[in-house]
C-alpha positions in Angstrom: 40.6 172.8 60.8 42.5 173.4 57.9 40.4 174.5 54.7 41.5 172.7 51.2 41.5 175.1 47.9 41.1 173.0 44.8 44.1 174.6 42.5 42.8 172.9 39.0 39.7 173.6 38.4 39.5 174.3 34.1 36.5 177.0 34.1 38.7 179.2 37.3 41.8 178.4 35.4 40.1 179.5 32.5 38.9 182.8 33.6 42.3 183.6 35.2 43.9 182.9 31.9 41.8 185.3 30.1 42.8 188.1 32.1 46.4 186.9 32.4 46.3 186.9 28.7 45.1 190.2 27.8 48.7 191.7 28.7 50.4 189.0 26.3 53.9 190.8 25.1 54.4 192.8 28.2 57.8 192.3 29.9 57.9 192.0 33.7 58.3 195.8 34.8 57.7 198.1 37.5 58.0 202.4 38.1 59.3 204.0 40.4 58.2 207.1 41.4 59.3 209.8 44.2 57.2 210.3 47.0 57.4 214.1 48.1 56.0 217.0 49.6 57.1 220.5 49.6 55.0 223.0 51.7 54.7 226.4 50.2 56.6 227.6 53.3 60.0 227.0 52.3 62.5 224.2 52.1 63.1 224.3 56.2 59.5 223.3 56.9 59.7 220.3 54.5 62.8 218.6 57.3 61.5 215.5 58.3 59.4 214.9 55.4 60.2 211.7 52.9 61.2 213.4 50.2 63.5 210.8 48.6 61.6 208.0 49.4 60.6 205.8 46.5 57.3 204.1 45.8 56.9 201.1 43.2 53.9 201.7 40.7 52.6 199.5 38.2 53.8 200.4 33.9 51.8 199.6 31.0 54.3 198.9 28.0 51.6 198.0 25.3 49.6 200.3 23.7 46.1 199.9 22.8 46.1 198.1 19.4 48.4 195.2 21.4 45.8 195.0 24.4 43.0 195.0 21.6 44.7 192.1 19.4 45.2 190.4 23.0 41.6 190.5 23.8 40.2 189.4 20.4 42.4 186.0 20.7 40.7 185.6 24.5 37.6 186.6 23.3 37.8 184.1 20.0 39.2 181.0 21.9 36.1 181.7 24.9 33.6 181.6 21.9 32.6 185.4 22.6 32.2 188.2 20.0 35.4 189.9 18.9 36.0 194.1 20.4 35.5 196.2 17.4 37.5 199.2 19.2 39.3 199.6 23.2 36.9 201.6 24.5 38.1 201.6 27.5 40.9 199.8 30.1 37.8 198.0 31.5 37.6 194.1 30.7 34.5 191.8 32.5 34.5 188.2 33.5 31.2 186.9 33.8 30.9 184.3 36.6 27.5 182.3 38.2 27.4 182.8 42.1 28.9 180.0 43.3 31.6 178.8 40.9 34.6 180.9 42.7 34.3 184.3 41.7 36.5 185.6 44.7 39.4 182.9 44.4 39.4 183.4 40.4 40.0 187.5 40.9 42.3 187.0 44.5 44.5 184.5 42.2 44.6 186.4 38.7 46.2 189.2 40.8 49.4 186.6 41.6 49.1 185.2 38.1 49.6 189.0 36.7 51.9 189.6 39.0 54.2 186.0 37.8 53.9 186.9 34.5 54.3 190.5 34.8 55.6 191.8 38.1 52.2 194.2 38.4 52.4 194.6 42.2 49.6 197.4 43.0 46.2 196.2 43.4 42.5 197.4 44.8 39.6 195.8 45.0 36.5 198.0 45.4 33.4 195.6 46.7 30.1 197.6 47.1 29.1 196.8 50.5 30.7 196.6 54.3 29.1 192.7 54.0 31.4 192.0 50.9 34.1 193.7 52.0 34.9 191.6 55.1 33.9 188.6 53.2 36.7 189.6 50.9 39.2 189.9 53.8 38.1 187.1 55.3 38.9 185.2 51.7 42.2 186.7 51.7 43.0 185.5 55.4 42.4 182.0 55.2 43.9 181.6 51.2 47.0 183.1 52.1 48.9 179.8 52.9 47.6 178.1 50.0 48.7 181.1 47.8 52.0 181.7 49.1 52.2 177.7 48.4 51.7 178.3 44.8 53.5 181.4 44.2 56.7 181.3 46.6 58.2 184.7 45.0 54.8 186.1 46.7 55.5 185.4 49.9 55.0 188.7 52.3 52.8 189.8 50.5 50.1 192.4 51.9 46.6 193.7 52.1 44.1 195.7 54.0 40.8 197.1 54.2 40.9 200.9 53.7 40.2 203.0 56.4 40.0 207.2 56.1 41.4 207.3 59.8 44.6 204.6 59.0 46.0 206.5 55.8 49.6 205.7 56.2 48.4 202.0 55.1 47.6 204.1 51.8 51.6 205.5 52.2 52.9 201.7 52.4 50.6 200.9 49.4 52.2 203.7 47.5 55.9 202.6 49.0 56.3 199.4 49.3 58.2 196.6 46.4 55.7 193.8 47.6 52.2 192.9 46.6 49.9 195.1 47.8 46.3 194.8 47.8 43.7 197.5 49.0 40.1 196.5 49.8 37.5 199.3 50.0 33.9 199.9 49.3 33.0 202.2 46.9 30.9 204.5 49.3 34.6 205.3 51.0 36.0 206.3 48.0 33.0 208.0 46.6 32.4 211.5 48.7 35.4 213.9 47.4 33.8 216.4 49.9 34.4 214.7 53.0 36.4 212.3 52.2 40.1 212.2 53.7 41.2 210.2 50.9 41.1 213.5 48.6 43.1 215.8 51.6 46.7 216.2 52.5 47.6 214.7 55.1 50.2 214.1 57.9 50.0 210.2 57.8 51.2 210.2 53.9 53.8 212.9 54.4 51.4 215.8 53.4 50.4 214.1 50.1 46.9 213.9 49.3 46.4 209.8 49.4 44.5 209.6 46.1 48.0 211.1 44.5 49.4 208.4 45.8 47.3 205.8 44.7 47.4 207.4 41.0 51.0 207.0 41.1 50.8 203.8 41.9 48.8 203.2 38.5 47.0 200.3 40.3 45.1 197.4 38.8 41.2 197.3 40.2 39.5 194.7 40.3 35.4 195.1 41.2 33.2 193.3 42.8 29.5 193.1 41.7 30.2 196.3 39.4 26.7 196.5 38.8 26.3 198.0 42.8 29.3 200.1 42.5 29.2 202.3 39.5 26.5 204.2 41.3 23.8 203.9 38.3 22.8 207.1 36.3 25.1 209.7 38.1 28.0 207.3 37.8 29.6 208.8 41.8 31.6 204.9 41.7 32.6 205.2 38.1 33.9 208.4 38.6 35.4 207.2 42.2 37.4 204.7 40.0 38.8 206.5 37.4 40.4 209.1 40.0 42.6 206.7 40.7 44.1 206.1 37.6 43.9 202.5 36.9 46.4 200.5 34.8 43.0 198.3 33.8 39.8 197.9 35.8 38.6 194.1 35.8 34.8 193.5 36.6 33.6 190.5 38.1 30.0 189.4 38.4 26.8 187.0 37.5 24.7 189.8 36.6 26.4 192.7 35.0 24.5 195.7 33.4 27.3 197.1 31.1 29.3 194.4 29.5 32.6 196.3 29.3 34.6 194.3 26.4 34.2 190.5 27.7 36.8 188.6 27.8 35.1 185.5 29.9 31.5 184.3 30.6 30.6 181.3 32.4 27.4 181.8 32.8 24.4 180.4 34.5 23.0 177.6 31.5 26.7 176.9 31.8 27.3 176.3 35.4 24.3 173.7 35.1 25.7 172.4 32.3 29.3 171.8 33.8 26.8 170.5 36.8 28.2 173.3 39.0 25.1 174.7 40.2 21.7 172.9 40.7 18.4 173.2 39.4 16.2 174.9 41.9 12.5 176.0 41.9 11.6 178.6 44.6 7.7 179.0 45.2 9.0 181.9 47.5 12.3 182.6 49.6 13.1 184.9 52.8 16.7 184.7 53.4 17.5 185.5 57.3 21.0 187.1 58.6 21.6 187.3 54.0 24.3 190.3 54.1 25.5 189.8 50.8 24.0 193.3 49.1 23.1 196.5 50.4 19.5 195.8 52.2 17.4 199.0 53.9 13.7 198.7 54.6 11.8 201.6 55.7 9.6 201.5 58.8 8.0 204.4 59.5 8.4 208.3 59.1 7.4 210.9 61.3 7.3 214.4 61.5 7.1 216.7 64.3 7.3 220.6 64.3 8.8 220.3 60.9 11.6 218.0 61.7 11.2 214.9 59.9 13.2 211.6 60.9 12.7 207.8 59.8 12.9 204.3 61.1 14.8 202.2 58.9 16.0 198.5 59.1 19.8 198.4 57.7 22.7 195.7 58.0 25.3 197.6 60.4 28.5 196.4 61.6 29.0 195.7 65.2 32.8 195.2 65.7 33.3 191.7 63.8 29.3 190.9 63.5 26.9 192.7 60.9 23.1 192.6 62.5 19.7 193.7 60.9 18.9 196.8 63.4 15.7 199.2 63.5 17.7 202.9 63.4 16.0 206.1 63.1 17.7 208.3 60.4 17.0 212.6 59.3 17.7 214.6 56.8 21.5 214.0 55.2 22.6 211.0 57.4 25.2 208.8 55.5 23.4 204.9 55.7 27.4 203.6 54.7 28.8 205.5 57.8 25.7 204.3 60.0 26.1 201.1 58.8 30.5 200.7 59.8 30.7 203.0 62.2 29.3 201.1 65.2 32.2 199.6 67.5 
């Protein structure tokens, strides 16, 4: 069975164009950077390492004033209040659940490449379930997108895995469109994260330095769950990647940075995209789109405190809701994703 994806829905095209138009005036270009590593032990120790291999990165030619002018034009066209000052490189796209948000931000990648030559993209999501869903969407839309954008054929995507850091090196050095998908939990712990440590699989470089040099466009799915609340660890991890810009997609934004497009619940209902539903009570069985934790019980045995919790656990390609025993210091992200 082949899935058919509609490519002419006006509200989706408007959301895509609203982001693309932020960079009007940008010429197609790319920057090259050398991926090298020279250990302190001297030149002999560096033999065999990739000293001359080039990486391809995004390069923004526009200055802040030009981006701000483009943003204001987009906002006026979409009936939004114009931004007074460009406070950051964060731009918000608000789309109601069920209107094709994932399709929109994936197609935006190809439009940005087609119009400006950008090639490096990182998609950051809040949970393992959404990560797997995004990866599945990339798989089933390949034929569709390669039909719409024949020059993008051969584009590559992968799930970030700290045990496969060679993929991060390929992300930096490839001239193709590169899409890295990761959960925020996999990138926001500097003290224990291989992303921030030198590694032989990246030619001795810190993987984060390769990502930074690529100057990626970061796409954040559900930023209200990614940013990290008051502590802001998630937002800090995003900034560490040195993004060209950050595109934030959600139906329920908390921080509405530089709104570029809005399709809220009322708009979606008026357009007939969603139906009005009244619910007295609802319990979802097997729904894993958002992080889930339920405390079952706690135990204190001779000062050793443990707890039984119910969480969504990845078992191979499936995600199941299971009861696990945890203790102080356990990482729920690791517990949820480390099972075969």
